[in-house]
C-alpha positions as CSV (number, residue, x, y, z in Angstrom):
1,X,-8.2,-3.0,17.5
2,X,-7.2,1.5,17.9
3,X,-5.4,2.7,15.4
4,X,-1.7,2.9,15.9
5,X,-1.1,6.0,16.8
6,X,1.8,6.8,13.8
7,X,-0.8,6.3,11.7
8,X,-2.9,8.3,13.1
9,X,-1.6,11.4,13.3
10,X,-0.8,11.6,9.4
11,X,-5.0,10.7,8.5
12,X,-5.1,15.2,8.1
13,X,-3.0,15.1,5.2
14,X,-5.7,13.2,3.6
15,X,-8.7,15.6,4.8
16,X,-10.7,16.9,1.5
17,X,-10.5,13.6,0.0
18,X,-13.4,12.0,-0.9
19,X,-11.5,8.6,-3.4
20,X,-8.0,7.1,-3.9
21,X,-9.3,7.1,-7.5
22,X,-10.3,10.8,-7.8
23,X,-7.0,11.8,-6.0
24,X,-5.3,9.5,-8.4
25,X,-6.9,11.6,-10.8
26,X,-5.2,14.8,-10.6
27,X,-1.8,16.4,-9.9
28,X,-3.0,17.9,-6.2
29,X,-4.1,14.8,-5.4
30,X,-1.0,12.7,-6.2
31,X,1.1,15.2,-4.3
32,X,-1.0,14.6,-1.2
33,X,-1.3,10.5,-1.6
34,X,2.9,12.1,-2.0
35,X,2.9,13.4,1.2
36,X,0.7,10.9,3.1
37,X,2.8,7.8,2.3
38,X,6.3,9.7,2.3
39,X,7.8,8.5,6.4
40,X,11.1,10.3,5.8
41,X,13.7,8.4,6.0
42,X,14.0,6.0,8.7
43,X,16.5,4.8,10.8
44,X,17.8,1.0,9.6
45,X,18.0,-1.5,12.5
46,X,21.4,-2.2,14.6
47,X,24.1,-4.0,13.2
48,X,23.2,-3.9,9.6
49,X,24.2,-1.3,6.8
50,X,21.7,-0.4,4.2
51,X,22.1,0.8,0.8
52,X,20.0,1.5,-2.1
53,X,20.6,0.5,-5.7
54,X,18.9,-0.6,-8.5
55,X,17.7,-4.5,-10.2
56,X,17.5,-4.6,-14.5
57,X,14.7,-6.0,-14.5
58,X,12.4,-7.1,-17.9
59,X,11.1,-4.0,-17.9
60,X,13.8,-1.4,-16.9
61,X,16.4,-0.4,-12.9
62,X,14.0,-2.2,-10.3
63,X,15.3,0.1,-7.3
64,X,16.1,-2.3,-4.3
65,X,17.4,-2.1,-0.9
66,X,19.9,-4.2,-0.1
67,X,20.4,-5.1,4.6
68,X,23.4,-6.5,5.3
69,X,24.0,-7.7,8.7
70,X,28.2,-7.9,10.2
71,X,29.9,-11.7,8.8
72,X,29.4,-13.8,11.9
73,X,32.2,-16.1,11.7
74,X,32.9,-18.3,9.3
75,X,29.0,-18.8,8.6
76,X,27.8,-16.8,5.0
77,X,24.9,-13.9,5.9
78,X,21.6,-15.6,5.8
79,X,19.3,-14.1,3.0
80,X,16.2,-12.8,2.5
81,X,14.1,-11.8,-0.2
82,X,10.6,-9.8,0.3
83,X,9.1,-9.4,-3.1
84,X,5.2,-7.3,-3.9
85,X,4.1,-7.0,-6.8
86,X,3.1,-3.6,-6.6
87,X,-0.4,-4.2,-5.1
88,X,-0.2,-3.2,-1.7
89,X,-0.5,0.6,-1.9
90,X,-1.2,3.8,0.6
91,X,-0.7,1.1,3.7
């Protein structure tokens, strides 16, 4: 299976890194990974407004992004909650 061209174009940002463990051990390595992971602002889907907010968690505030579709008549809008435990890093 071919690698997505947008992802492949970013591989140069990982130049010189030998392992994630080593990269995370230095500030320069962490900054290099931040540049690789930063896709910049991405436009939201059409007909949906987005806003960043926070939810209170047991260890402080947790950043969340809220997507709100346009109201369709008398029907309440659909709901989707997407969570992950933080183990999905770098793609």
